[in-house]
N, CA, C and O atoms as CSV, one atom per row, in Angstrom:
chain,resi,resn,atom,element,x,y,z
A,1,MET,N,N,9.516,3.906,-2.085
A,1,MET,CA,C,9.712,2.600,-1.531
A,1,MET,C,C,8.735,1.825,-2.490
A,1,MET,O,O,8.962,0.747,-3.041
A,2,CYS,N,N,7.215,2.862,-2.603
A,2,CYS,CA,C,6.597,1.855,-3.582
A,2,CYS,C,C,7.159,1.361,-4.651
A,2,CYS,O,O,7.552,0.225,-4.914
A,3,ARG,N,N,7.156,2.419,-5.286
A,3,ARG,CA,C,8.241,2.165,-6.774
A,3,ARG,C,C,9.120,1.168,-7.406
A,3,ARG,O,O,9.245,0.725,-8.548
A,4,ARG,N,N,10.013,0.856,-5.615
A,4,ARG,CA,C,11.207,0.088,-5.867
A,4,ARG,C,C,10.321,-1.167,-6.071
A,4,ARG,O,O,10.583,-1.958,-6.977
A,5,TRP,N,N,8.989,-1.405,-5.003
A,5,TRP,CA,C,8.571,-2.831,-4.813
A,5,TRP,C,C,7.622,-3.123,-5.980
A,5,TRP,O,O,7.453,-4.309,-6.261
A,6,SER,N,N,7.041,-2.273,-6.631
A,6,SER,CA,C,6.270,-2.644,-7.716
A,6,SER,C,C,6.216,-1.941,-9.134
A,6,SER,O,O,5.318,-2.045,-9.970
A,7,GLU,N,N,7.512,-1.119,-9.220
A,7,GLU,CA,C,7.731,-0.956,-10.256
A,7,GLU,C,C,6.504,0.181,-11.128
A,7,GLU,O,O,6.489,0.292,-12.354
A,8,GLY,N,N,5.747,0.779,-10.385
A,8,GLY,CA,C,4.557,1.808,-10.147
A,8,GLY,C,C,4.286,1.910,-9.221
A,8,GLY,O,O,4.658,1.259,-8.245
A,9,PRO,N,N,3.083,3.321,-9.325
A,9,PRO,CA,C,2.463,3.124,-8.032
A,9,PRO,C,C,1.674,1.804,-7.305
A,9,PRO,O,O,1.310,0.733,-7.788
A,10,ALA,N,N,1.565,2.385,-5.858
A,10,ALA,CA,C,0.822,0.952,-5.399
A,10,ALA,C,C,-0.535,1.150,-4.987
A,10,ALA,O,O,-0.731,2.021,-4.139
A,11,PHE,N,N,-1.341,0.610,-5.357
A,11,PHE,CA,C,-2.789,1.160,-5.278
A,11,PHE,C,C,-3.227,-0.464,-4.480
A,11,PHE,O,O,-2.717,-1.554,-4.740
A,12,THR,N,N,-4.351,-0.159,-3.435
A,12,THR,CA,C,-3.839,-0.564,-2.152
A,12,THR,C,C,-5.531,-0.358,-1.798
A,12,THR,O,O,-6.189,0.648,-2.065
A,13,LEU,N,N,-6.034,-1.628,-1.111
A,13,LEU,CA,C,-7.612,-1.435,-0.418
A,13,LEU,C,C,-6.913,-1.130,0.974
A,13,LEU,O,O,-5.748,-1.401,1.264
A,14,HIS,N,N,-7.702,-0.617,1.640
A,14,HIS,CA,C,-7.389,-0.853,3.345
A,14,HIS,C,C,-8.286,-2.407,3.799
A,14,HIS,O,O,-9.498,-2.578,3.671
A,15,GLY,N,N,-7.511,-3.182,4.221
A,15,GLY,CA,C,-7.912,-4.277,5.106
A,15,GLY,C,C,-7.717,-3.915,6.486
A,15,GLY,O,O,-6.864,-4.674,6.947
A,16,GLY,N,N,-8.057,-3.231,7.213
A,16,GLY,CA,C,-8.019,-3.203,8.779
A,16,GLY,C,C,-6.986,-3.775,9.563
A,16,GLY,O,O,-5.801,-3.810,9.230
A,17,THR,N,N,-7.409,-4.169,10.488
A,17,THR,CA,C,-6.639,-5.197,11.667
A,17,THR,C,C,-6.451,-6.307,11.969
A,17,THR,O,O,-5.801,-6.855,12.860
A,18,GLU,N,N,-7.168,-6.688,11.036
A,18,GLU,CA,C,-7.812,-8.396,11.202
A,18,GLU,C,C,-7.865,-9.040,9.646
A,18,GLU,O,O,-8.882,-9.128,8.958
A,19,VAL,N,N,-6.510,-9.465,9.270
A,19,VAL,CA,C,-6.566,-9.876,7.890
A,19,VAL,C,C,-5.743,-11.226,8.183
A,19,VAL,O,O,-4.696,-11.052,8.806
A,20,GLU,N,N,-6.007,-12.316,7.888
A,20,GLU,CA,C,-5.446,-13.905,7.725
A,20,GLU,C,C,-5.077,-14.006,6.479
A,20,GLU,O,O,-5.912,-13.609,5.666
A,21,LEU,N,N,-4.187,-14.373,6.106
A,21,LEU,CA,C,-3.819,-15.014,4.825
A,21,LEU,C,C,-3.152,-16.717,5.072
A,21,LEU,O,O,-2.748,-17.255,6.103
A,22,THR,N,N,-3.226,-17.101,4.019
A,22,THR,CA,C,-2.782,-18.595,4.945
A,22,THR,C,C,-1.252,-18.486,2.987
A,22,THR,O,O,-1.053,-17.649,2.106
A,23,GLY,N,N,-0.754,-19.676,3.283
A,23,GLY,CA,C,0.085,-20.212,2.642
A,23,GLY,C,C,1.494,-19.658,2.536
A,23,GLY,O,O,1.962,-19.232,3.592
A,24,PRO,N,N,2.128,-19.599,1.632
A,24,PRO,CA,C,3.638,-19.677,1.521
A,24,PRO,C,C,4.266,-17.559,2.172
A,24,PRO,O,O,5.197,-16.878,1.742
A,25,VAL,N,N,3.507,-17.321,2.974
A,25,VAL,CA,C,3.835,-15.707,3.039
A,25,VAL,C,C,5.062,-15.390,3.645
A,25,VAL,O,O,5.404,-16.168,4.535
A,26,THR,N,N,5.865,-14.385,3.380
A,26,THR,CA,C,6.910,-13.722,3.063
A,26,THR,C,C,6.613,-12.623,3.569
A,26,THR,O,O,5.930,-11.854,2.894
A,27,ARG,N,N,7.023,-12.253,4.843
A,27,ARG,CA,C,6.788,-10.623,5.462
A,27,ARG,C,C,8.605,-10.051,5.820
A,27,ARG,O,O,9.645,-10.552,6.249
A,28,TYR,N,N,8.101,-8.685,5.305
A,28,TYR,CA,C,10.083,-7.999,5.888
A,28,TYR,C,C,9.882,-7.186,5.947
A,28,TYR,O,O,9.112,-6.648,5.151
A,29,ALA,N,N,10.412,-6.611,6.869
A,29,ALA,CA,C,10.813,-4.785,7.119
A,29,ALA,C,C,10.845,-4.201,6.064
A,29,ALA,O,O,11.677,-4.663,5.284
A,30,SER,N,N,10.505,-3.700,5.851
A,30,SER,CA,C,10.069,-2.650,4.855
A,30,SER,C,C,10.876,-1.099,5.042
A,30,SER,O,O,11.519,-0.672,4.084
A,31,SER,N,N,10.790,-0.215,6.460
A,31,SER,CA,C,11.086,0.579,6.877
A,31,SER,C,C,11.006,0.437,8.705
A,31,SER,O,O,10.429,-0.519,9.223
A,32,PRO,N,N,11.579,1.377,9.415
A,32,PRO,CA,C,11.206,1.048,11.026
A,32,PRO,C,C,9.863,0.972,11.061
A,32,PRO,O,O,9.492,0.154,11.902
A,33,TRP,N,N,8.703,1.673,10.291
A,33,TRP,CA,C,7.180,1.926,11.248
A,33,TRP,C,C,6.473,1.013,9.859
A,33,TRP,O,O,5.257,1.091,9.684
A,34,ALA,N,N,7.403,0.098,8.846
A,34,ALA,CA,C,5.925,-1.402,8.472
A,34,ALA,C,C,7.201,-1.993,7.729
A,34,ALA,O,O,8.405,-1.815,7.545
A,35,GLU,N,N,5.929,-2.965,7.371
A,35,GLU,CA,C,6.287,-4.043,6.531
A,35,GLU,C,C,5.633,-4.822,5.495
A,35,GLU,O,O,4.426,-5.058,5.550
A,36,ARG,N,N,6.269,-5.171,4.692
A,36,ARG,CA,C,5.234,-5.489,3.470
A,36,ARG,C,C,5.634,-7.222,3.448
A,36,ARG,O,O,6.607,-7.689,4.039
A,37,ALA,N,N,4.770,-7.925,2.733
A,37,ALA,CA,C,4.336,-9.030,2.690
A,37,ALA,C,C,4.395,-9.692,1.376
A,37,ALA,O,O,3.718,-8.994,0.621
A,38,PHE,N,N,4.827,-10.594,0.803
A,38,PHE,CA,C,4.537,-11.251,-0.041
A,38,PHE,C,C,4.435,-12.894,-0.829
A,38,PHE,O,O,4.696,-13.832,-0.074
A,39,CYS,N,N,4.281,-13.042,-1.445
A,39,CYS,CA,C,3.821,-14.884,-1.476
A,39,CYS,C,C,5.455,-15.219,-2.073
A,39,CYS,O,O,6.149,-14.723,-2.960
A,40,SER,N,N,5.640,-16.320,-1.088
A,40,SER,CA,C,7.055,-16.590,-1.165
A,40,SER,C,C,7.266,-17.637,-2.547
A,40,SER,O,O,8.424,-17.838,-2.912
A,41,HIS,N,N,6.160,-18.274,-3.279
A,41,HIS,CA,C,6.037,-19.382,-4.229
A,41,HIS,C,C,5.857,-18.330,-5.593
A,41,HIS,O,O,6.468,-18.529,-6.643
A,42,CYS,N,N,5.100,-17.411,-5.425
A,42,CYS,CA,C,5.222,-16.539,-7.145
A,42,CYS,C,C,5.548,-15.536,-7.183
A,42,CYS,O,O,5.614,-15.026,-8.301
A,43,GLY,N,N,6.011,-14.533,-5.715
A,43,GLY,CA,C,6.410,-13.322,-5.556
A,43,GLY,C,C,5.064,-12.089,-6.071
A,43,GLY,O,O,5.394,-11.119,-6.753
A,44,THR,N,N,3.665,-12.282,-5.671
A,44,THR,CA,C,3.090,-11.483,-5.743
A,44,THR,C,C,3.117,-10.745,-4.163
A,44,THR,O,O,3.173,-11.107,-2.987
A,45,HIS,N,N,3.042,-9.532,-4.921
A,45,HIS,CA,C,2.922,-8.244,-3.457
A,45,HIS,C,C,1.660,-8.902,-3.066
A,45,HIS,O,O,0.790,-9.433,-3.756
A,46,LEU,N,N,1.804,-8.696,-1.443
A,46,LEU,CA,C,0.113,-9.495,-0.842
A,46,LEU,C,C,-0.113,-7.513,0.109
A,46,LEU,O,O,-0.947,-6.682,-0.252
A,47,PHE,N,N,0.492,-7.400,0.798
A,47,PHE,CA,C,0.488,-6.118,1.710
A,47,PHE,C,C,1.226,-5.506,2.066
A,47,PHE,O,O,2.402,-5.870,2.058
A,48,TYR,N,N,0.828,-4.288,2.539
A,48,TYR,CA,C,1.616,-3.331,3.178
A,48,TYR,C,C,0.955,-3.301,4.436
A,48,TYR,O,O,-0.271,-3.227,4.521
A,49,ARG,N,N,1.925,-3.369,5.685
A,49,ARG,CA,C,1.039,-3.564,7.545
A,49,ARG,C,C,1.666,-2.178,8.022
A,49,ARG,O,O,2.843,-2.080,7.676
A,50,LEU,N,N,1.133,-0.983,8.794
A,50,LEU,CA,C,1.632,0.130,9.478
A,50,LEU,C,C,1.769,-0.852,10.655
A,50,LEU,O,O,0.849,-1.618,10.941
A,51,LEU,N,N,2.972,-0.821,11.356
A,51,LEU,CA,C,3.501,-1.165,12.687
A,51,LEU,C,C,2.957,-0.945,14.044
A,51,LEU,O,O,2.903,-1.617,15.074
A,52,ALA,N,N,2.544,0.320,13.653
A,52,ALA,CA,C,2.050,1.036,14.940
A,52,ALA,C,C,0.638,0.749,15.257
A,52,ALA,O,O,0.272,0.418,16.385
A,53,THR,N,N,-0.182,0.887,14.204
A,53,THR,CA,C,-1.632,0.467,14.191
A,53,THR,C,C,-2.581,-0.911,13.276
A,53,THR,O,O,-3.774,-0.911,12.970
A,54,ASN,N,N,-1.486,-2.031,13.010
A,54,ASN,CA,C,-1.663,-2.833,12.491
A,54,ASN,C,C,-2.247,-3.035,11.603
A,54,ASN,O,O,-2.651,-4.174,11.369
A,55,GLU,N,N,-2.536,-1.833,10.667
A,55,GLU,CA,C,-3.126,-1.500,9.943
A,55,GLU,C,C,-2.984,-2.528,8.269
A,55,GLU,O,O,-1.947,-2.232,7.674
A,56,HIS,N,N,-3.416,-3.064,7.901
A,56,HIS,CA,C,-2.696,-4.076,6.542
A,56,HIS,C,C,-3.796,-3.008,5.154
A,56,HIS,O,O,-4.989,-2.706,5.145
A,57,PHE,N,N,-2.942,-2.797,4.412
A,57,PHE,CA,C,-3.192,-2.262,3.082
A,57,PHE,C,C,-2.761,-3.179,1.821
A,57,PHE,O,O,-1.601,-3.377,1.461
A,58,LEU,N,N,-3.862,-3.667,1.259
A,58,LEU,CA,C,-3.878,-4.983,0.406
A,58,LEU,C,C,-3.845,-4.975,-1.039
A,58,LEU,O,O,-4.909,-4.878,-1.651
A,59,SER,N,N,-2.566,-5.080,-1.756
A,59,SER,CA,C,-2.947,-5.118,-2.819
A,59,SER,C,C,-4.018,-5.082,-3.815
A,59,SER,O,O,-4.540,-6.156,-4.116
A,60,ALA,N,N,-4.446,-3.941,-4.402
A,60,ALA,CA,C,-5.400,-4.201,-5.146
A,60,ALA,C,C,-5.761,-5.128,-6.118
A,60,ALA,O,O,-6.912,-5.353,-6.493
A,61,GLY,N,N,-4.455,-5.811,-6.627
A,61,GLY,CA,C,-4.468,-6.693,-8.138
A,61,GLY,C,C,-5.054,-7.983,-7.500
A,61,GLY,O,O,-5.402,-8.895,-8.250
A,62,LEU,N,N,-5.196,-8.122,-6.000
A,62,LEU,CA,C,-5.145,-9.636,-5.581
A,62,LEU,C,C,-6.767,-9.999,-5.822
A,62,LEU,O,O,-7.330,-11.080,-5.650
A,63,PHE,N,N,-7.449,-8.421,-6.385
A,63,PHE,CA,C,-9.283,-8.852,-6.371
A,63,PHE,C,C,-9.291,-9.129,-7.731
A,63,PHE,O,O,-8.632,-8.609,-8.631
A,64,GLN,N,N,-10.082,-9.971,-7.763
A,64,GLN,CA,C,-10.683,-10.081,-9.172
A,64,GLN,C,C,-11.956,-9.587,-10.035
A,64,GLN,O,O,-12.161,-9.513,-11.247
A,65,ASP,N,N,-13.096,-9.132,-8.333
A,65,ASP,CA,C,-13.912,-8.899,-8.800
A,65,ASP,C,C,-14.032,-7.091,-8.736
A,65,ASP,O,O,-14.672,-6.750,-7.741
A,66,GLU,N,N,-13.661,-6.186,-9.387
A,66,GLU,CA,C,-13.274,-5.122,-9.242
A,66,GLU,C,C,-14.429,-3.839,-9.442
A,66,GLU,O,O,-14.308,-2.615,-9.394
A,67,ASP,N,N,-15.540,-4.700,-9.677
A,67,ASP,CA,C,-16.621,-3.618,-9.447
A,67,ASP,C,C,-16.833,-2.853,-8.288
A,67,ASP,O,O,-16.683,-3.460,-7.228
A,68,GLY,N,N,-17.112,-1.792,-8.241
A,68,GLY,CA,C,-17.146,-0.582,-7.187
A,68,GLY,C,C,-16.070,-0.131,-6.722
A,68,GLY,O,O,-16.228,0.372,-5.609
A,69,MET,N,N,-14.734,-0.092,-7.223
A,69,MET,CA,C,-13.591,0.179,-6.776
A,69,MET,C,C,-13.343,1.107,-6.871
A,69,MET,O,O,-13.472,1.455,-8.045
A,70,GLN,N,N,-13.028,1.811,-6.296
A,70,GLN,CA,C,-12.516,3.382,-6.534
A,70,GLN,C,C,-11.746,4.214,-6.130
A,70,GLN,O,O,-12.011,4.627,-5.001
A,71,LEU,N,N,-10.620,4.763,-6.753
A,71,LEU,CA,C,-9.325,5.563,-6.356
A,71,LEU,C,C,-9.995,6.621,-5.126
A,71,LEU,O,O,-10.858,7.401,-5.528
A,72,ALA,N,N,-9.610,6.674,-3.584
A,72,ALA,CA,C,-10.186,7.277,-3.085
A,72,ALA,C,C,-8.820,8.317,-2.764
A,72,ALA,O,O,-8.997,9.009,-3.767
A,73,SER,N,N,-8.092,8.688,-2.378
A,73,SER,CA,C,-6.820,8.912,-2.514
A,73,SER,C,C,-5.270,8.938,-3.000
A,73,SER,O,O,-4.789,7.811,-3.115
A,74,GLN,N,N,-4.644,9.713,-3.220
A,74,GLN,CA,C,-3.296,9.814,-3.927
A,74,GLN,C,C,-2.360,10.086,-2.929
A,74,GLN,O,O,-2.439,11.254,-2.549
A,75,ILE,N,N,-1.456,9.387,-2.340
A,75,ILE,CA,C,-0.553,9.528,-1.350
A,75,ILE,C,C,1.181,9.322,-1.754
A,75,ILE,O,O,1.693,8.805,-2.747
A,76,PHE,N,N,1.739,9.890,-0.671
A,76,PHE,CA,C,2.980,10.617,-1.075
A,76,PHE,C,C,3.166,11.482,-2.412
A,76,PHE,O,O,4.196,11.350,-3.072
A,77,ILE,N,N,2.326,12.216,-2.735
A,77,ILE,CA,C,2.142,12.759,-4.258
A,77,ILE,C,C,3.614,13.448,-4.203
A,77,ILE,O,O,4.355,13.432,-5.186
A,78,ASP,N,N,3.953,14.021,-3.038
A,78,ASP,CA,C,5.472,14.901,-3.178
A,78,ASP,C,C,6.315,13.898,-3.543
A,78,ASP,O,O,7.037,14.595,-4.255
A,79,GLU,N,N,6.710,13.003,-3.605
A,79,GLU,CA,C,7.024,11.984,-4.370
A,79,GLU,C,C,7.254,10.821,-5.330
A,79,GLU,O,O,8.024,9.861,-5.331
A,80,LYS,N,N,6.204,11.309,-6.228
A,80,LYS,CA,C,5.811,10.569,-7.282
A,80,LYS,C,C,6.400,11.266,-8.418
A,80,LYS,O,O,6.199,12.427,-8.775
A,81,PRO,N,N,7.399,10.096,-9.095
A,81,PRO,CA,C,8.061,10.923,-10.480
A,81,PRO,C,C,6.978,11.525,-11.309
A,81,PRO,O,O,5.802,11.161,-11.265
A,82,ALA,N,N,7.549,12.657,-12.215
A,82,ALA,CA,C,7.313,13.330,-13.406
A,82,ALA,C,C,6.150,12.486,-14.172
A,82,ALA,O,O,4.949,12.718,-14.308
A,83,TYR,N,N,7.118,11.231,-14.698
A,83,TYR,CA,C,6.514,10.956,-15.937
A,83,TYR,C,C,5.500,10.093,-15.795
A,83,TYR,O,O,5.371,9.217,-16.650
A,84,TYR,N,N,4.417,10.181,-14.490
A,84,TYR,CA,C,2.997,10.499,-14.385
A,84,TYR,C,C,2.159,10.951,-13.971
A,84,TYR,O,O,2.644,11.731,-13.152
A,85,ASP,N,N,0.884,11.066,-13.924
A,85,ASP,CA,C,-0.063,12.253,-12.842
A,85,ASP,C,C,-1.384,11.682,-13.378
A,85,ASP,O,O,-1.850,11.540,-14.509
A,86,LEU,N,N,-1.789,11.424,-12.195
A,86,LEU,CA,C,-3.155,10.646,-12.217
A,86,LEU,C,C,-4.183,11.427,-12.174
A,86,LEU,O,O,-4.463,12.331,-11.387
A,87,ALA,N,N,-5.029,10.789,-13.574
A,87,ALA,CA,C,-6.344,12.001,-13.859
A,87,ALA,C,C,-7.493,11.531,-12.602
A,87,ALA,O,O,-8.652,11.673,-12.992
A,88,ASN,N,N,-7.433,11.276,-11.914
A,88,ASN,CA,C,-8.556,10.879,-10.733
A,88,ASN,C,C,-8.249,12.405,-9.851
A,88,ASN,O,O,-7.212,12.947,-9.467
A,89,ASP,N,N,-9.627,12.742,-9.766
A,89,ASP,CA,C,-9.882,13.963,-8.808
A,89,ASP,C,C,-10.519,13.269,-7.489
A,89,ASP,O,O,-11.630,12.807,-7.229
A,90,THR,N,N,-9.067,13.438,-6.639
A,90,THR,CA,C,-8.850,12.764,-5.655
A,90,THR,C,C,-8.026,13.283,-4.068
A,90,THR,O,O,-6.931,13.739,-4.398
A,91,PRO,N,N,-8.137,13.333,-3.029
A,91,PRO,CA,C,-7.682,14.422,-2.052
A,91,PRO,C,C,-5.977,13.571,-2.151
A,91,PRO,O,O,-5.629,12.425,-1.865
A,92,LYS,N,N,-5.225,14.763,-2.688
A,92,LYS,CA,C,-3.492,14.522,-2.274
A,92,LYS,C,C,-2.682,14.534,-0.951
A,92,LYS,O,O,-2.599,15.585,-0.315
A,93,LEU,N,N,-2.314,13.836,-0.685
A,93,LEU,CA,C,-1.610,14.287,0.520
A,93,LEU,C,C,-0.194,13.978,0.232
A,93,LEU,O,O,0.027,13.173,-0.673
A,94,THR,N,N,1.017,14.618,1.015
A,94,THR,CA,C,2.143,14.324,1.240
A,94,THR,C,C,2.744,12.974,1.617
A,94,THR,O,O,1.994,12.008,1.762
A,95,GLY,N,N,3.667,12.895,1.734
A,95,GLY,CA,C,4.307,12.085,2.837
A,95,GLY,C,C,4.054,12.401,3.878
A,95,GLY,O,O,3.407,11.614,4.569
A,96,ALA,N,N,4.452,13.656,4.408
A,96,ALA,CA,C,4.353,14.033,5.556
A,96,ALA,C,C,2.983,13.775,6.320
A,96,ALA,O,O,2.835,13.400,7.483
A,97,GLN,N,N,1.946,14.096,5.290
A,97,GLN,CA,C,0.656,14.367,5.735
A,97,GLN,C,C,0.081,12.949,6.303
A,97,GLN,O,O,-0.593,12.792,7.321
A,98,VAL,N,N,0.505,11.997,5.414
A,98,VAL,CA,C,0.538,10.691,5.747
A,98,VAL,C,C,0.965,10.216,6.681
A,98,VAL,O,O,0.203,9.386,7.175
A,99,LEU,N,N,1.779,10.342,7.134
A,99,LEU,CA,C,2.773,9.978,8.023
A,99,LEU,C,C,2.080,10.565,9.482
A,99,LEU,O,O,1.896,9.933,10.522
A,100,ALA,N,N,1.813,11.775,9.231
A,100,ALA,CA,C,1.088,12.709,10.372
A,100,ALA,C,C,-0.267,11.730,10.654
A,100,ALA,O,O,-0.322,11.186,11.757
A,101,GLN,N,N,-1.161,11.535,9.859
A,101,GLN,CA,C,-2.529,10.783,9.930
A,101,GLN,C,C,-2.211,9.661,10.299
A,101,GLN,O,O,-3.264,9.027,10.361
A,102,TYR,N,N,-1.462,9.088,10.558
A,102,TYR,CA,C,-1.308,7.426,11.000
A,102,TYR,C,C,-0.394,7.768,12.177
A,102,TYR,O,O,-0.808,7.101,13.125
A,103,GLU,N,N,0.455,8.358,12.481
A,103,GLU,CA,C,0.921,8.886,13.974
A,103,GLU,C,C,2.101,8.161,13.917
A,103,GLU,O,O,2.561,7.600,14.911
A,104,VAL,N,N,2.822,8.124,12.405
A,104,VAL,CA,C,3.957,7.360,12.401
A,104,VAL,C,C,5.535,8.300,12.687
A,104,VAL,O,O,5.865,9.185,11.897
A,105,THR,N,N,6.063,8.082,13.441
A,105,THR,CA,C,7.217,8.403,13.964
A,105,THR,C,C,8.617,8.207,13.668
A,105,THR,O,O,9.477,8.672,14.416
């Protein structure tokens, strides 16, 4: 789903449950358990929100200051295409493990 949305892996930052954005934000249900949002003016991907927990995952590209950002984990690793392999030594979770972690049914 992320590859269709962004043409590659989605790099996100955990934004918690209290995310407030202003401007032309368009949200849509991307699955029965989550929604995505983008800027309806320029099309920039803004966030992914889990409906059950109201947790927001903000696109890392939104932030100009990337100092201190580190890849913390790789998720849905069982669904990644064979044409890339991230070299970072991080925890790797399958889609089922991620959904279980966030209690998504």
